[in-house]
C-alpha positions in Angstrom: 20.8 -27.2 -37.3 18.0 -29.7 -36.0 14.4 -28.7 -36.4 12.3 -29.3 -33.4 8.5 -29.7 -33.5 6.1 -28.4 -30.5 2.5 -29.1 -30.4 0.5 -25.6 -30.4 -2.7 -25.1 -30.0 -4.6 -28.0 -31.9 -1.7 -28.0 -34.6 2.4 -27.8 -34.2 5.2 -25.4 -34.7 8.8 -26.3 -35.4 12.3 -24.8 -34.5 15.6 -25.2 -35.7 18.4 -25.0 -33.4 22.1 -25.3 -33.1 22.6 -28.9 -32.1 26.2 -28.2 -30.8 24.3 -26.0 -28.1 21.9 -28.7 -27.3 22.7 -30.0 -23.5 20.4 -32.5 -23.9 16.2 -33.6 -25.2 14.4 -34.3 -22.3 11.4 -37.0 -22.1 10.0 -38.6 -19.4 11.1 -42.4 -18.7 9.4 -44.7 -21.4 6.4 -47.0 -20.0 4.3 -48.8 -22.3 0.8 -47.4 -22.6 -1.9 -49.6 -21.4 -3.7 -51.9 -23.9 -6.4 -53.4 -21.9 -8.0 -50.4 -19.9 -11.1 -52.4 -18.5 -8.4 -55.3 -17.5 -6.3 -53.1 -15.4 -9.3 -51.0 -14.0 -10.8 -54.7 -12.7 -7.8 -55.4 -11.6 -6.6 -52.4 -9.7 -10.3 -52.1 -7.9 -10.5 -55.9 -6.9 -7.0 -55.9 -5.6 -6.6 -52.3 -4.0 -4.4 -50.3 -1.9 -5.1 -50.1 1.8 -8.7 -50.8 2.1 -11.2 -53.7 0.8 -12.0 -54.5 -3.3 -14.8 -52.1 -4.5 -17.1 -55.2 -5.0 -17.0 -55.3 -1.3 -16.8 -51.6 -0.7 -20.5 -50.8 -2.2 -23.8 -52.7 -1.4 -26.4 -53.4 -3.9 -28.7 -50.4 -3.3 -25.9 -48.0 -2.5 -26.2 -44.7 -3.7 -22.8 -43.7 -5.5 -21.3 -40.4 -6.7 -18.7 -40.7 -9.0 -16.5 -37.3 -9.0 -14.4 -36.8 -12.1 -12.2 -34.1 -13.4 -13.0 -31.3 -15.5 -12.0 -30.1 -19.1 -9.1 -28.7 -18.1 -7.8 -32.1 -17.3 -9.0 -34.0 -20.5 -5.6 -35.2 -21.4 -6.1 -37.5 -18.6 -8.7 -38.9 -21.1 -11.1 -40.3 -18.4 -13.7 -40.9 -21.3 -11.8 -44.2 -21.6 -12.3 -45.4 -17.7 -15.8 -44.3 -16.9 -17.6 -46.6 -19.2 -15.9 -49.6 -18.0 -15.7 -48.3 -14.1 -19.7 -48.1 -14.5 -19.8 -51.2 -16.4 -17.8 -52.5 -13.1 -20.5 -51.3 -10.9 -23.7 -52.5 -12.6 -22.1 -56.0 -12.9 -20.4 -56.8 -9.8 -21.4 -54.4 -7.1 -25.2 -54.4 -8.1 -25.3 -50.6 -8.5 -28.1 -49.5 -10.6 -27.8 -46.7 -13.1 -30.4 -44.3 -11.4 -28.4 -44.5 -8.1 -25.5 -42.8 -9.6 -24.2 -39.3 -9.9 -21.1 -38.3 -12.0 -19.8 -34.8 -10.1 -17.7 -33.0 -12.4 -15.0 -31.7 -10.0 -14.9 -28.1 -11.3 -12.9 -26.7 -8.3 -13.2 -22.5 -8.9 -13.6 -23.1 -12.6 -16.8 -22.6 -14.2 -18.8 -25.7 -15.3 -19.1 -26.9 -19.1 -22.4 -27.0 -20.8 -24.3 -30.2 -22.2 -21.4 -30.6 -24.7 -18.7 -30.4 -22.8 -19.8 -32.9 -20.3 -21.0 -35.6 -23.1 -17.0 -35.2 -24.3 -16.3 -35.9 -20.7 -18.0 -39.1 -19.9 -19.3 -40.1 -23.6 -22.7 -39.6 -24.7 -23.6 -43.1 -23.5 -23.2 -42.3 -20.1 -24.7 -39.0 -20.3 -27.4 -40.1 -21.5 -27.8 -43.3 -18.7 -26.5 -41.8 -15.5 -27.0 -37.9 -14.2 -24.1 -36.0 -14.9 -23.7 -32.7 -12.8 -21.3 -29.9 -12.7 -20.1 -28.4 -9.4 -20.3 -25.1 -8.3 -18.1 -23.8 -5.6 -20.5 -20.8 -5.1 -24.0 -22.8 -4.6 -25.8 -22.3 -1.5 -26.3 -25.8 -0.4 -22.9 -26.6 0.1 -22.8 -29.3 3.2 -20.3 -28.4 6.3 -18.5 -31.8 7.3 -16.2 -29.8 10.0 -13.1 -28.0 10.0 -9.3 -29.2 9.6 -6.5 -29.3 12.0 -5.2 -26.7 10.1 -8.5 -24.3 10.6 -10.3 -24.8 7.1 -13.7 -25.2 7.1 -15.0 -27.4 4.4 -18.1 -27.2 2.8 -18.4 -29.7 -0.2 -21.0 -30.5 -2.9 -24.0 -32.0 -1.4 -23.9 -35.1 -4.0 -20.6 -35.8 -2.6 -21.8 -35.5 1.5 -24.9 -37.4 1.4 -23.9 -40.5 -1.4 -23.7 -43.8 0.6 -20.3 -44.0 -1.4 -18.0 -41.5 -3.0 -15.7 -43.0 -5.4 -13.0 -40.5 -6.9 -11.5 -41.0 -10.4 -8.2 -38.7 -11.1 -4.7 -38.5 -12.3 -1.5 -38.5 -10.4 0.7 -35.4 -12.0 3.1 -32.8 -10.3 1.7 -29.8 -9.0 3.6 -26.6 -7.8 1.3 -25.8 -5.0 0.2 -29.4 -3.7 3.3 -31.3 -4.2 1.1 -33.7 -6.6 -1.8 -33.5 -8.4 -5.2 -35.7 -8.0 -6.2 -38.1 -5.0 -7.4 -35.8 -2.3 -7.6 -32.6 -4.4 -11.1 -34.3 -6.3 -12.3 -33.0 -2.9 -10.4 -30.1 -2.3 -10.4 -28.0 -4.5 -12.6 -30.4 -6.6 -15.7 -30.3 -4.8 -15.8 -27.7 -2.1 -16.9 -24.5 -1.8 -15.2 -20.9 -3.0 -14.0 -20.1 1.0 -12.8 -24.0 1.5 -10.7 -23.3 -1.0 -9.7 -19.9 -0.6 -8.4 -21.1 2.9 -6.5 -23.9 1.9 -4.9 -22.2 -0.8 -3.5 -19.5 0.8 -1.0 -21.5 2.2 0.7 -21.0 -1.0 2.0 -17.8 0.3 4.8 -17.2 3.1 3.0 -15.9 5.8 5.9 -14.0 6.8 7.2 -12.1 3.8 5.5 -11.6 0.0 6.5 -14.9 -1.5 5.4 -18.2 -2.7 5.8 -20.4 0.5 9.4 -22.5 0.4 7.2 -25.3 1.9 5.3 -26.1 -0.9 6.4 -26.8 -4.7 6.6 -29.7 -7.2 6.7 -33.2 -5.5 6.8 -31.3 -2.0 4.9 -33.8 0.3 6.5 -33.4 4.0 5.8 -30.4 5.7 3.8 -28.8 2.8 0.6 -27.1 4.7 -1.6 -27.3 1.4 -1.4 -30.8 0.8 -1.6 -31.8 4.7 -4.9 -29.5 4.8 -6.3 -31.4 1.5 -5.6 -34.6 3.0 -7.3 -33.9 6.2 -10.3 -32.4 3.9 -10.6 -36.0 2.3 -10.4 -37.7 5.7 -13.6 -36.1 6.7 -15.7 -37.2 3.5 -16.7 -41.1 4.9 -16.9 -43.9 2.6 -14.5 -42.7 0.0 -12.3 -44.8 -2.4 -9.9 -43.4 -4.6 -9.1 -44.4 -8.3 -5.6 -42.7 -9.4 -4.3 -42.7 -13.2 -0.7 -42.2 -14.1 0.1 -41.0 -17.6 3.3 -42.1 -19.8 5.7 -39.5 -21.3 3.3 -39.7 -24.5 0.2 -38.8 -22.1 -1.2 -42.3 -22.6 -2.7 -43.9 -19.5 0.0 -46.4 -18.2 -1.0 -47.4 -14.9 -3.7 -47.4 -12.3 -3.8 -47.8 -8.4 -7.3 -47.6 -6.4 -8.3 -48.1 -3.3 -7.4 -46.0 0.3 -7.9 -42.3 -0.5 -4.2 -41.9 0.6 -2.3 -44.9 0.4 -3.3 -45.4 -3.1 -2.6 -42.2 -4.6 0.8 -42.0 -2.5 1.7 -45.1 -4.9 0.8 -43.1 -8.0 2.7 -40.2 -6.5 5.8 -42.7 -6.9 5.1 -43.8 -10.1 4.6 -40.3 -11.5 8.0 -39.3 -10.0 9.3 -42.8 -11.6 8.3 -41.7 -15.2 8.4 -37.8 -15.1 11.7 -36.9 -13.3 14.7 -37.1 -15.4 18.4 -36.6 -14.3 20.4 -33.8 -15.9 24.1 -33.4 -15.8 23.7 -29.4 -15.0 21.7 -26.5 -15.6 21.7 -24.9 -19.1 21.6 -21.1 -20.1 18.4 -21.6 -21.8 15.4 -23.9 -22.0 12.9 -24.1 -25.0 9.6 -26.3 -23.5 6.5 -27.2 -25.3 3.3 -27.7 -22.7 1.8 -30.2 -24.8 -0.6 -28.5 -26.8 -4.4 -28.0 -26.3 -5.7 -28.4 -23.5 -2.5 -28.4 -21.6 -1.7 -24.9 -23.2 -5.5 -23.6 -23.4 -4.6 -20.6 -21.0 -1.6 -19.3 -19.0 -3.4 -20.5 -16.1 -3.2 -24.1 -17.2 -0.2 -24.1 -19.5 2.5 -22.4 -17.2 2.6 -25.3 -14.9 5.0 -26.3 -17.5 7.4 -23.4 -16.1 7.1 -25.1 -12.6 7.9 -28.6 -14.2 11.4 -27.1 -16.1 12.6 -24.7 -14.0 14.7 -26.9 -12.0 16.9 -27.4 -15.4 17.6 -23.4 -15.8 20.3 -21.3 -14.1 19.1 -18.0 -12.4 19.0 -15.3 -15.1 18.8 -17.7 -18.2 16.0 -17.6 -20.9 12.8 -19.6 -21.0 11.0 -20.1 -24.0 7.6 -21.1 -23.4 5.4 -22.5 -26.2 2.1 -22.1 -25.2 -0.9 -20.9 -27.5 -3.3 -19.9 -24.6 -6.5 -19.3 -27.0 -8.2 -18.5 -23.7 -5.7 -15.8 -22.4 -5.1 -15.8 -19.0 -8.0 -18.5 -18.3 -10.5 -17.3 -15.4 -11.6 -13.8 -16.5 -9.9 -12.3 -13.1 -6.1 -13.5 -14.0 -5.6 -10.5 -16.0 -7.3 -8.0 -13.4 -4.0 -8.5 -11.3 -2.2 -6.2 -13.7 -3.6 -3.3 -11.9 -2.8 -4.3 -8.4 0.9 -5.2 -9.8 1.1 -1.6 -11.0 0.1 0.7 -8.1 1.4 -1.7 -5.7 -1.4 -3.3 -4.0 -0.9 -7.0 -5.2 0.2 -8.1 -1.7 -2.5 -6.6 -0.1 -5.3 -7.9 -2.2 -3.9 -11.2 -2.4 -3.5 -11.7 1.4 -6.9 -10.4 2.1 -8.8 -11.3 -0.6 -6.5 -14.8 -1.8 -7.7 -16.1 -5.2 -6.3 -18.9 -7.1 -6.0 -17.3 -10.2 -4.7 -14.1 -8.3 -1.6 -16.2 -7.0 -0.7 -18.3 -10.4 -0.7 -14.8 -11.5 1.9 -13.6 -8.9 3.7 -16.9 -9.6 4.1 -16.1 -13.1 5.6 -12.8 -12.4 8.0 -14.2 -9.7 9.1 -16.5 -12.5 9.6 -13.6 -14.5 11.9 -12.0 -12.1 14.2 -15.1 -11.9 14.4 -15.7 -15.9 13.8 -14.0 -18.9 10.3 -15.5 -20.0 9.5 -15.7 -23.5 6.4 -17.0 -25.0 5.2 -18.2 -28.3 1.7 -17.2 -28.1 -1.4 -15.9 -29.2 -1.8 -13.2 -26.6 -0.5 -9.8 -27.7 2.5 -8.6 -26.5 1.3 -5.8 -24.6 -1.1 -7.2 -22.5 1.8 -9.6 -20.9 4.4 -7.0 -21.0 3.8 -5.4 -17.4 4.2 -9.2 -16.0 8.0 -8.9 -17.3 6.8 -11.6 -19.8 8.0 -11.1 -23.7 5.4 -12.6 -26.3 6.1 -13.2 -30.0 3.4 -14.1 -32.7 6.1 -16.4 -34.9 9.0 -19.0 -33.7 11.5 -17.0 -36.0 11.0 -13.6 -34.3 11.3 -15.4 -30.9 14.4 -17.0 -31.8 16.1 -14.2 -33.1 15.2 -12.2 -30.1 16.4 -14.8 -27.8 19.7 -14.8 -29.4 20.3 -18.6 -28.5 24.0 -18.7 -30.0 26.7 -19.9 -27.5 24.3 -20.8 -25.1 23.8 -23.7 -23.5 20.2 -25.4 -24.3 17.8 -28.0 -23.2 14.8 -28.7 -25.3 11.8 -30.3 -23.5 8.9 -31.2 -26.3 6.4 -31.5 -23.7 7.2 -30.1 -20.4 4.1 -31.3 -18.8 5.5 -34.5 -18.4 9.3 -33.6 -17.0 10.8 -32.9 -14.2 14.6 -32.2 -14.9 16.7 -33.1 -11.9 20.3 -31.5 -11.8 23.3 -34.0 -10.7 25.4 -30.9 -10.0 25.4 -29.3 -6.6 
């Protein structure tokens, strides 16, 4: 037996597993962490991809809207990047602090309080620069036009009216958009609710009630949801993108900057090179952690690990997920969809009133139909049982119920940074 440790919330849990059943312990490919973040950032913005250097892009006196990610993505540690970025804007671009607004791209998430905002941007920045939450339901959103996919784009006025917009985000795989980051800072990041709903509805197959086969982790070509996001970002003039790529240890490893699409595509290639891991074949079971808090803060956030690790598991296999989920489902409406699941109205409601939490709930139910999904979690078993998911409060009971004896197994201690790629057909 060998002991493996998984991050769980702010702590950790261990599992003793039979080594003879383990096909592999999967980790992302090693890339060293940046040791000089200010220097790497300066190099990226001075030699950008597909556009002029940042110091030429911004003129003294310009108003600047800096769009940053919310607390659910604090794993990217933008608090280490924002201060040197502002220092660069002040020293090399002639920007004044009073002309900068930091806009938190909450999407449909509720905005954080002052304590959370200070954590996101640091105390020193919060005390110097205006920091505001995006509200997707605000009545002052600015209409930018319709995308070729028919999405009416309304965004936060801070971004719509600024002379220059800089987006700071991290590129990771995403089950709906192919990859996160980049254009997602605009849609859904600072867009209105109806804009987000119209875009995210592309996640459903228009003919059959299932997830759209054109979307998925790493899928960009012919992905209508991704294409629509790019079209929305193109409606925002004077846009400069800064893309962060994390290594397998969730440390900042690479920075790409420049054109909103070209620089982000380069970061997608870099993320693929780190996270995609070849495996000889699919296994009977996988045990995976989410990477601890905030990656495992809720089912809405943490079940992204399922999206990542699915490729290494045969249909009908056992998927064990280590997810504290201290915030339960996440958005309050997540578990509200159980009633629609029970009474058979989930398709009608999701198609007529699409919401992101509703789709993630549906996706998790789809996954529970493909595999036996077992979770070590703080969520009570009776809450998620209707979804077809089993919940356990301790590892011993979970492993006993899983009965892994004789089953081939992959172990993934941080499923947020691994995309298994089976080599067999």
